[in-house]
Phi, psi and omega in degrees: 000133178249137179227138176232141179229123182274341186210140178265000177296138181272130178244129179277334178247125180222155167264131178242135177243132182222148177204156173231152179224146177222126177264092192102152182221086015276163179183193177298130187224148178215171180215160177214156180207149174214152176252139179231139175290128184290341183269311185267346187063018177284139176287122179275316184203156174213158181204151175232157176205133173282128185271316181164172183278335183225060178250154177278162176298319182294322175299316179299321178298318179294321178295325175298318177298315177301320178299314179296317179293326176293317177300317181297320180296317180298330180263012174056035176283143180240353179227103188239125176253103183274134177240127180219152177263012176256107177299325183298309184293318178303311184288330173294315181292335178276352181084011180278329179239144172285155174261107185270321184287127183303317183292336179274336180299321178296314179295320178300312181297319179298319180293316178300313183295316181293322177300314180297324180289331183285326183122255182256115179232127173245159183232133180226138174277134173234154177294155182309319180302325179280353182243023189295326181294317178291327176296314178304314177299317181297321178288326177296325179297317180292316181301317181295318177297313181297321178297320180289320183294330179284340184280000000 
């Protein structure tokens, strides 16, 4: 997992962007997340993680959400506005959709537990274009793994 932090200032309210990517479904998967200051739009922190060789895109999306929530926790944020381009994950986290897949139920519960521990967390669907930074990070995680695997 790679992490970058542009500021050590603690922000209680943050915007979080999260995404997952899978090359093949299932296939090699990664995720990325970043925290943004809602006032200045400065990136506070970002992180990437390789998820696995045979993960689904939805699992990668949940791992991206977990990554974003961990970043928020590390920065002691208590008011987190999560933005994702996966309607499924957003609606599941909002309680509008049931989580049917067994492998996703565990990830969903981890996200719910972490959200409750943070305080106030909201989830919003955004178009893919508005989530391009998190998408880039998710793909960087896969690219880094593939570059290492070729060596």
